[in-house]
C-alpha positions, 0 to 999 in steps of 0.5 A: 086108602088114607094118608095121615098127616105126618104129625099123626102118623109119627104119634100113632107109630110112637103109641103102638111102639109102646104098646109092643113094648107094654106087651113084651113086658107082660109076656115077661112078667108071665114068664117070671111068674109075677104077681097076678095083680102087677100082671092085670095092672100092666094089661090095664095100661096095655089096654089103655094105651091101644084104646088111646092110639084107636082115638087119635086113629079114629079122629084122623079117619073121621076128619079125612072121610068128612074131607073126602065126602064134602068134595064128592057129595058122600058124606052119608056114606062116609058117616056109615062107613065110620059108625060101622068101623066103630061098632066092630071095635071092642068096649 
């Protein structure tokens, strides 16, 4: 289990709330039969926002993993876990 620093937690949660709002906006656009290009632009913005949140979380995870690993001598295991998590992420 990882405890995020308070500032990182607030940042990530704010980003996720914006993503949630964007997703609702896209749903509304589809229901209103808006132009496909408009919808695709919003989806691209949503994807970018999700990627940015992932980057912040990944950075925090990496920092915490390395910090914890230094204390118990399992740096190799921490790196393998981080790489495994990153490889599961879609491009």
